[in-house]
C-alpha positions in Angstrom: -70.3 18.6 83.0 -69.0 21.2 85.9 -69.3 24.9 85.5 -66.2 26.4 84.5 -64.2 23.2 83.9 -62.8 24.7 80.9 -60.4 26.9 83.2 -56.8 25.7 83.1 -53.8 26.0 80.7 -53.3 23.3 78.0 -50.7 22.8 75.1 -51.6 22.9 71.4 -50.3 20.5 68.9 -47.7 23.2 67.9 -46.4 23.2 71.4 -48.0 26.6 72.6 -49.4 27.4 75.8 -53.0 28.4 75.5 -56.0 29.3 78.2 -58.8 26.9 78.2 -58.9 23.1 78.4 -61.5 22.6 75.9 -60.6 25.5 73.7 -61.8 29.1 73.9 -64.2 31.4 72.3 -64.9 35.2 71.8 -67.4 37.4 70.5 -67.0 40.3 68.2 -70.0 42.0 68.1 -70.6 45.2 65.6 -73.1 47.9 65.7 -73.7 51.2 63.7 -71.4 53.8 65.2 -74.4 56.1 65.7 -72.5 59.6 65.8 -73.4 62.0 63.6 -69.7 62.8 63.1 -69.3 59.3 61.6 -69.5 58.6 57.8 -72.5 56.9 56.4 -72.2 53.3 57.2 -69.5 53.5 60.0 -69.4 50.2 62.1 -68.0 50.0 65.5 -67.1 46.6 67.4 -66.9 46.0 70.8 -63.4 45.3 72.3 -62.2 45.2 75.7 -58.8 45.9 77.0 -57.0 43.3 79.1 -55.9 44.0 82.7 -52.2 44.7 83.2 -51.9 41.8 85.5 -53.1 39.0 83.0 -51.5 37.2 79.9 -50.9 40.2 77.2 -51.9 42.6 79.7 -53.0 45.9 78.4 -53.9 44.6 74.7 -57.2 45.1 73.0 -59.5 42.3 71.7 -62.8 40.9 71.7 -64.3 39.6 75.1 -63.6 36.0 75.5 -62.3 33.3 77.4 -62.3 29.4 78.1 -65.1 27.2 76.9 -66.6 24.9 79.4 -67.0 21.3 78.2 -70.8 21.4 77.8 -71.0 24.8 76.0 -71.2 25.4 72.5 -68.9 28.0 71.0 -71.6 30.7 70.7 -72.9 30.0 74.3 -69.3 30.5 75.4 -68.7 33.8 73.6 -72.1 35.2 74.5 -71.5 34.4 78.1 -68.0 35.8 78.2 -69.1 39.2 76.7 -71.8 39.5 79.2 -69.4 38.5 82.3 -66.6 40.7 81.0 -68.6 43.8 79.3 -71.9 43.7 80.1 -73.4 43.0 76.8 -76.9 41.3 77.0 -77.1 38.1 75.0 -80.5 38.7 73.9 -79.4 41.5 72.0 -77.0 39.6 69.8 -77.6 38.2 66.5 -74.9 35.7 65.4 -73.8 36.1 62.0 -70.7 33.8 61.6 -67.9 31.9 63.3 -64.2 32.1 62.5 -62.0 29.4 64.0 -58.3 29.6 64.5 -57.0 25.9 65.0 -53.8 25.4 66.4 -54.0 21.5 66.3 -56.0 20.1 69.3 -56.8 23.5 70.4 -58.7 26.4 69.1 -60.1 29.7 69.4 -63.5 30.4 67.6 -64.5 33.9 67.2 -68.3 34.4 67.1 -69.1 37.3 64.6 -72.2 38.9 65.5 -74.5 42.1 65.3 -76.3 44.3 67.6 -78.9 47.1 66.6 -76.9 49.9 68.3 -73.7 50.5 70.5 -75.4 49.4 73.9 -73.8 50.5 77.0 -71.0 48.4 78.1 -68.4 48.7 81.0 -65.4 46.6 82.4 -67.4 43.9 84.5 -64.7 41.5 85.7 -61.3 42.1 87.0 -59.8 40.4 83.7 -61.0 43.8 82.0 -59.5 47.1 82.6 -61.7 48.9 79.9 -64.6 48.1 77.3 -65.4 50.1 74.5 -67.0 50.3 70.9 -64.3 51.1 68.6 -64.7 52.3 65.2 -63.7 49.4 62.8 -61.4 51.9 60.8 -59.5 52.5 64.2 -58.7 49.1 65.4 -55.5 48.5 63.7 -54.1 51.7 65.5 -54.8 49.8 69.2 -52.2 47.9 70.7 -54.0 44.6 69.9 -53.7 41.2 71.3 -51.5 39.0 68.9 -53.9 36.2 68.4 -56.7 38.9 67.7 -54.4 40.9 65.3 -53.4 38.1 63.3 -57.2 37.3 62.2 -58.5 40.8 62.4 -58.4 41.4 58.6 -60.3 38.2 58.1 -62.8 39.4 60.5 -63.1 43.1 59.1 -64.1 41.7 55.9 -66.8 39.3 57.6 -68.6 42.1 59.6 -71.4 43.1 56.8 -74.3 40.9 57.4 -75.2 38.3 54.4 -78.7 38.1 52.9 -79.6 35.6 50.5 -82.3 36.5 48.2 -84.1 33.3 46.8 -86.0 33.4 43.3 -88.4 30.7 44.6 -90.2 30.4 41.1 -86.8 29.8 39.4 -85.4 27.6 42.0 -88.6 25.5 42.2 -88.6 25.2 38.5 -84.9 23.9 38.5 -85.9 20.4 40.3 -88.6 18.2 38.8 -90.4 17.2 41.8 -93.9 18.1 40.6 -94.2 21.7 41.6 -96.3 22.5 38.6 -99.3 20.4 40.2 -99.3 22.7 43.3 -97.0 25.7 43.2 -98.0 27.0 46.6 -97.2 23.6 48.2 -94.0 23.4 46.4 -93.1 26.9 47.7 -93.9 25.8 51.2 -91.8 22.9 51.0 -88.9 24.9 49.7 -89.6 27.5 52.5 -89.3 24.8 55.0 -86.0 23.4 54.0 -84.7 26.8 53.7 -85.9 27.4 57.4 -83.8 24.5 58.6 -80.5 25.8 56.6 -81.3 29.2 58.1 -81.3 27.8 61.7 -78.0 25.6 60.9 -76.0 28.2 59.0 -73.9 27.2 55.8 -70.4 26.3 55.8 -69.4 28.2 52.6 -70.6 30.7 50.3 -70.2 30.8 46.4 -67.1 32.3 44.9 -69.2 34.9 43.5 -70.1 36.5 47.0 -66.4 37.4 47.4 -66.7 36.8 51.2 -63.9 35.5 53.4 -63.6 31.9 54.6 -65.3 31.2 57.9 -66.3 28.0 59.6 -69.7 29.0 59.3 -71.9 31.7 58.0 -75.6 32.5 59.5 -77.1 34.3 56.8 -80.7 35.9 56.5 -82.9 34.5 53.8 -85.4 36.4 51.9 -87.6 34.2 49.6 -89.8 36.1 46.9 -92.7 34.5 45.7 -95.3 35.4 42.9 -98.2 34.2 41.4 -100.0 31.3 42.9 -97.4 30.9 45.4 -97.9 34.5 46.9 -100.0 32.9 49.7 -97.2 31.3 51.4 -96.2 34.9 52.4 -99.4 35.2 54.3 -99.1 31.9 55.9 -95.4 32.4 56.9 -96.4 35.9 58.6 -99.2 34.2 60.4 -101.8 36.6 59.1 -103.6 38.2 55.9 -100.9 41.0 55.8 -99.1 39.8 52.6 -102.0 38.5 51.0 -103.4 41.6 49.9 -100.5 42.6 47.6 -98.9 44.6 50.3 -95.3 43.3 49.2 -93.8 41.3 52.1 -94.5 39.2 55.0 -93.3 39.8 58.5 -89.9 38.5 59.5 -89.6 35.3 61.3 -86.0 35.0 62.7 -83.5 34.7 59.8 -86.3 34.0 57.2 -88.6 36.1 55.4 -91.2 35.5 52.6 -91.9 38.3 50.4 -94.9 38.4 48.1 -94.1 40.3 44.8 -96.6 43.1 44.0 -96.3 42.3 40.4 -93.0 40.9 38.6 -90.9 38.7 41.0 -87.9 39.9 39.3 -88.5 43.4 39.9 -89.0 42.8 43.7 -85.9 40.8 43.7 -83.8 43.4 41.7 -85.1 46.2 44.4 -84.1 44.0 47.1 -80.6 43.4 45.7 -80.1 47.2 45.4 -81.5 48.4 49.0 -80.6 45.6 51.4 -77.5 46.5 53.6 -74.3 44.2 53.7 -73.4 41.5 51.2 -76.3 40.3 48.9 -76.4 37.0 47.2 -79.2 36.4 44.6 -80.1 32.7 43.9 -81.5 32.4 40.3 -80.7 31.2 36.9 -82.7 34.0 35.0 -79.9 35.5 32.9 -81.6 39.1 32.5 -82.4 39.1 36.4 -78.7 38.2 37.1 -77.5 40.9 35.2 -79.9 43.4 36.9 -78.8 42.1 40.3 -74.9 42.4 39.5 -75.5 45.9 38.2 -77.2 46.6 41.7 -74.0 45.6 43.5 -75.2 42.0 44.4 -73.5 38.7 44.0 -75.5 36.0 42.0 -75.3 32.1 42.0 -77.5 29.5 40.6 -80.0 27.2 42.2 -77.7 24.3 42.3 -75.7 25.8 45.0 -78.8 26.3 47.2 -80.2 22.8 46.4 -77.1 21.2 47.0 -77.4 22.5 50.7 -80.9 21.4 51.3 
């Protein structure tokens, strides 16, 4: 496993010549544009302009390059973004992966978010310019042909995905003795979903109206009520959510929220207020209607339980 053992040309099953003996990966990072002149919700993406002497010189695309044999796609994409544009890897939250498979060779675009448009610059000789570009203006640039082909899909995949789980309803859909210990059943469900949050999901339900990616990495918000509310405080590592305050502290991609009163009201509020795509997991008919009215998608517990 030698460093940079991915450098080199190869041919895919379609007979095309590609850089990257073990495939290649790039990072499409997005952030709020952050300018007072921008419309509300405007998003910028980090792009590099290739040096004129390189392959497709002068074109724009996400920072990326050859993946070494020992690297994951995410590790390679983060490394390339740092080496080419100076983007710090620890500022990045991965949201999804799009695979462009050519048969025996693939380019994987890692979709990610950063909290703001961090300073970037052309670091390597392969990059002539690095810039945060408003997503609505990307199509006007001279794009690398590979990036241009997948940009419409990537554009639709930029909004983060949050899955809001009606814990009481999901617990009630499987006969595992949850009624004997509601808090214990909620903890088991939380632990299973924590593993799912780390691994990501290979598909979202049709109701989410999301593009097809190789893998999504959603955030999960679990809403607990009644006897299960203690799980929120335990998840936060302290008493903050046990006093009816409403929510536990975030733990990576997973939060546990203790409803003040009705869990349905808390779920409907989250469905209306969270940014990006919201997917509510519940079989409650009235709650589903409220969430759809709030602009969220809904799916039944069977979809989630099939992934656990």
